[in-house]
C-alpha positions in Angstrom: 35.6 -47.2 -50.5 33.2 -50.0 -51.0 30.2 -48.3 -49.5 31.0 -45.3 -52.1 30.5 -48.3 -54.9 27.6 -49.7 -53.4 26.0 -45.7 -53.8 26.8 -45.6 -56.8 25.5 -49.6 -57.8 21.9 -48.7 -56.3 21.4 -45.9 -58.9 23.1 -47.9 -61.5 25.6 -45.8 -62.7 29.3 -46.1 -63.1 31.5 -43.3 -61.4 34.3 -41.7 -63.4 36.9 -39.0 -62.2 34.2 -36.3 -62.1 32.3 -38.1 -59.9 34.3 -38.5 -56.9 37.2 -36.4 -55.2 38.6 -38.5 -52.9 41.0 -35.9 -50.5 44.8 -36.2 -49.8 46.9 -33.4 -47.5 47.3 -31.6 -50.7 43.8 -31.1 -52.3 42.9 -28.1 -52.5 40.0 -25.7 -51.7 39.4 -24.7 -55.4 39.4 -28.5 -56.3 36.6 -29.1 -54.1 34.7 -26.4 -55.2 34.5 -27.5 -58.8 32.9 -31.0 -57.4 30.4 -28.9 -55.8 29.8 -26.6 -58.9 29.2 -29.9 -60.5 26.9 -31.5 -58.3 24.8 -28.4 -58.3 24.7 -27.9 -62.3 24.0 -31.3 -62.9 21.0 -31.0 -60.1 19.6 -27.8 -61.5 19.8 -29.4 -65.2 17.9 -32.7 -63.9 14.7 -30.4 -62.4 15.1 -28.0 -65.6 15.9 -24.7 -64.1 16.3 -22.3 -66.6 18.1 -19.6 -64.4 21.0 -21.3 -64.5 21.0 -21.3 -68.4 20.5 -25.3 -68.7 18.3 -27.6 -70.8 14.6 -27.7 -69.5 13.8 -30.6 -67.3 14.3 -33.9 -69.1 13.1 -37.2 -67.5 15.7 -39.2 -68.7 18.8 -37.9 -67.7 20.2 -40.0 -64.8 19.9 -39.2 -61.5 23.4 -37.4 -60.2 26.1 -38.8 -57.7 28.8 -37.0 -56.6 30.9 -37.8 -53.7 33.6 -36.2 -51.8 35.9 -38.5 -50.1 37.9 -38.6 -46.8 38.1 -34.8 -46.2 39.2 -35.7 -42.8 42.5 -36.0 -43.8 42.7 -32.2 -45.0 44.6 -29.6 -43.1 42.6 -27.6 -40.9 43.0 -24.4 -42.7 42.0 -25.7 -46.0 39.1 -27.8 -44.0 37.8 -24.4 -42.8 37.5 -22.9 -45.5 35.7 -25.8 -46.8 33.2 -25.8 -44.2 32.4 -22.2 -45.4 31.9 -23.4 -48.6 29.6 -26.0 -47.6 27.4 -23.5 -45.9 27.5 -20.9 -48.7 26.6 -23.4 -51.8 24.5 -26.3 -49.9 23.1 -24.7 -46.2 22.6 -21.5 -46.4 19.1 -19.9 -46.8 19.5 -18.8 -50.4 21.2 -22.7 -51.2 17.9 -24.2 -49.6 15.5 -23.0 -51.7 17.3 -23.4 -54.7 18.1 -26.8 -54.5 14.8 -27.7 -52.5 14.3 -30.7 -54.7 17.7 -32.0 -54.4 18.1 -34.4 -51.6 22.2 -34.4 -50.4 24.0 -36.5 -47.8 26.6 -35.2 -45.5 28.6 -37.6 -43.9 30.8 -36.5 -40.7 33.2 -38.8 -39.8 34.3 -39.0 -36.2 38.0 -38.6 -37.2 37.0 -35.0 -38.3 35.5 -33.8 -35.2 38.8 -35.5 -33.3 40.4 -32.9 -35.7 38.2 -30.1 -34.7 37.9 -30.5 -31.2 39.5 -31.3 -28.0 38.4 -34.7 -26.3 37.8 -33.5 -22.9 37.6 -30.7 -20.4 41.4 -30.5 -19.1 43.1 -30.8 -22.3 41.2 -27.8 -23.2 41.7 -25.7 -20.3 45.4 -26.3 -19.9 46.0 -25.2 -24.0 48.9 -22.5 -24.0 50.1 -22.5 -27.9 47.0 -20.5 -29.7 48.2 -22.2 -32.9 47.6 -25.6 -31.7 44.8 -24.8 -29.5 41.4 -26.4 -30.6 37.5 -25.9 -29.2 35.5 -28.3 -26.7 32.6 -29.2 -26.9 30.6 -31.4 -24.0 26.9 -32.6 -23.8 24.6 -32.7 -20.4 22.1 -35.0 -20.3 19.8 -37.0 -17.5 17.1 -39.1 -17.0 15.4 -36.5 -14.3 13.9 -32.9 -14.3 15.5 -30.9 -12.1 18.8 -33.2 -11.4 21.3 -30.2 -11.5 22.4 -30.3 -14.9 23.4 -26.6 -14.8 24.9 -26.6 -11.8 26.6 -29.7 -12.9 28.0 -27.3 -15.4 28.5 -24.6 -13.0 31.4 -27.1 -11.4 32.9 -27.5 -15.0 33.2 -23.9 -15.2 35.0 -24.0 -11.9 37.2 -26.6 -12.5 38.2 -25.1 -16.0 39.0 -21.8 -13.9 41.4 -23.5 -11.5 43.7 -24.5 -14.4 43.5 -21.4 -16.2 41.9 -18.4 -14.5 41.5 -16.3 -17.6 38.2 -17.3 -18.2 34.7 -15.6 -19.5 31.7 -18.1 -19.0 28.4 -16.8 -21.2 24.8 -18.7 -20.6 22.7 -18.6 -24.0 19.4 -19.9 -23.3 17.0 -21.4 -26.2 13.4 -21.2 -24.9 11.1 -21.4 -28.0 9.8 -23.7 -30.9 11.5 -20.7 -33.0 15.0 -19.4 -32.0 15.3 -15.7 -31.3 18.3 -15.0 -33.5 18.9 -11.2 -32.2 19.0 -12.4 -28.6 21.2 -15.6 -29.3 23.8 -13.5 -31.3 24.0 -10.5 -28.4 24.4 -13.8 -26.1 27.3 -15.0 -28.4 29.2 -11.9 -28.5 28.6 -11.2 -24.8 31.7 -11.7 -23.9 33.3 -8.9 -26.3 33.9 -5.2 -25.1 32.5 -4.4 -28.4 29.1 -4.9 -29.7 27.8 -4.7 -33.1 25.2 -2.2 -32.6 27.5 0.8 -31.7 29.9 2.6 -33.9 33.8 2.3 -34.3 34.2 5.4 -32.3 31.4 4.4 -29.2 33.4 0.9 -28.9 36.9 2.6 -28.5 35.3 4.7 -25.7 36.6 3.7 -22.6 37.5 0.1 -24.1 40.4 -0.3 -21.3 37.3 0.0 -18.6 34.9 -2.3 -20.7 37.8 -4.9 -20.9 38.4 -4.8 -17.4 34.4 -5.3 -16.3 34.3 -8.0 -18.4 37.7 -9.4 -17.2 38.4 -9.6 -20.9 41.7 -10.2 -22.7 42.8 -11.5 -26.1 44.2 -14.9 -24.8 41.1 -15.5 -22.3 39.0 -18.8 -22.8 35.2 -18.5 -23.3 32.8 -20.8 -22.0 29.5 -21.1 -23.4 26.6 -22.7 -21.6 24.2 -23.6 -24.0 20.4 -24.3 -22.3 18.4 -25.9 -24.4 14.9 -25.8 -23.3 11.9 -28.7 -24.0 10.4 -26.6 -26.4 12.6 -26.4 -29.4 12.0 -27.6 -33.1 14.1 -29.3 -36.0 15.3 -25.3 -36.4 18.3 -26.0 -33.3 19.6 -29.1 -34.7 20.1 -27.2 -38.3 21.5 -24.0 -35.8 23.9 -26.7 -34.0 25.1 -28.5 -37.1 26.3 -24.3 -38.5 27.7 -24.1 -34.9 29.3 -27.0 -34.2 30.4 -28.3 -38.0 30.7 -25.5 -40.1 31.7 -23.7 -36.9 29.6 -20.6 -38.6 26.9 -18.8 -38.3 25.0 -15.8 -40.2 22.4 -14.3 -39.3 20.1 -11.8 -41.6 19.8 -8.2 -40.2 16.9 -5.7 -41.1 18.6 -5.2 -44.6 18.8 -7.6 -47.0 22.6 -6.9 -47.7 23.8 -6.9 -43.8 24.2 -10.0 -41.7 25.8 -10.3 -38.5 27.9 -13.3 -38.1 30.1 -15.7 -35.1 32.6 -18.1 -36.1 33.6 -20.7 -33.8 37.1 -19.4 -32.3 39.9 -22.1 -30.9 39.6 -20.6 -27.5 35.8 -21.3 -27.1 33.7 -24.5 -24.5 30.7 -25.4 -25.8 29.1 -27.0 -22.5 25.2 -28.0 -24.0 22.2 -28.6 -21.2 20.1 -31.1 -23.2 16.2 -31.3 -22.3 14.8 -34.3 -20.2 12.4 -34.6 -23.2 10.8 -32.4 -25.6 7.0 -30.5 -25.4 6.4 -32.4 -28.7 5.9 -36.0 -27.5 6.3 -37.6 -30.9 10.0 -37.0 -31.1 13.2 -37.7 -28.8 15.3 -35.0 -28.5 18.3 -37.5 -29.6 16.3 -37.9 -32.5 15.6 -34.4 -33.1 18.8 -33.4 -32.1 20.7 -35.9 -34.4 23.2 -33.6 -35.3 25.5 -33.8 -31.9 24.3 -37.5 -31.3 24.3 -39.3 -34.5 26.7 -37.3 -36.7 29.5 -36.9 -34.0 30.7 -38.5 -30.9 30.9 -35.6 -28.3 31.7 -36.1 -24.6 28.7 -37.0 -22.6 28.2 -36.4 -19.3 25.1 -38.2 -18.2 23.9 -36.4 -14.5 22.3 -38.2 -11.6 22.6 -38.3 -8.1 25.7 -40.5 -7.6 27.6 -38.0 -10.5 26.0 -34.9 -9.2 25.3 -35.4 -5.5 24.0 -32.3 -4.4 26.3 -30.1 -2.0 24.6 -27.8 1.1 26.0 -24.6 1.8 26.5 -23.2 5.0 23.7 -21.5 5.6 21.8 -25.0 4.0 23.5 -26.9 6.8 22.2 -24.4 9.9 19.3 -24.6 8.8 19.0 -28.7 8.6 20.5 -28.6 12.0 17.8 -26.5 12.9 14.8 -28.9 11.6 16.4 -31.6 13.2 16.8 -29.7 16.6 12.8 -29.0 16.7 
């Protein structure tokens, strides 16, 4: 609370009831929506946006400050709707364009992450009750190239299968500075027997054989291996914020009115492979991808020779023996 008051003191503004909304367990989505609209309209008035039917820009207006406090105490159902509100009103492409002159800061407490996600891989794998199930996120880092992060992720997927055989694993690669949205969305939906490009009748034809081929069932665990390369840009950080905090991604299609979406469900895990370094030497990957390293405390696996020793198969062992004999 003292930090919030200090913020108001810095801009020499006395907070009133309309400036701060302190969340409680019974706080409604509509109350938060009203706060967001007040903040947006005040910002528009400050910058003189006539499209919102407000007065022309006035330099003597006090810069507005609105605070949403303790959203982590909201029930999960309300919290999910609120994150969608934030995306629509503040973080969508349309909102970012309209509010390009407005600064806003989202501070995500670690308690919120603990409410949204499991804290370890074993807990995620052993969840049996759909109503209490939560998704899982884990980061994989290393100090050396080729140390075996992908191999370690494969081992962890195998460990999940030991606890729960109903697992589908999907690898989604990010190999350029601009995100190939079509490829990413195809990757995220690869686990599902129905595709967005086919009509309903085509999706339903031979649906049983499709489910069998994909090992798909409604209670399967979906494990994503997100392989982030060294050439990604800041757009990757925005994408991770939408995926992991808002848990919802909208991608515009060819027409203006059509979008393809992906929503994070409680049966999903995201095992994220980080690059050792970026091609852009001016940025450290932890600074560029601050969403997962600064805003949250996701579990991190530091892959090294000690934590991920090479395991030779039978063919490799025979080859090594033959070399030794020679």
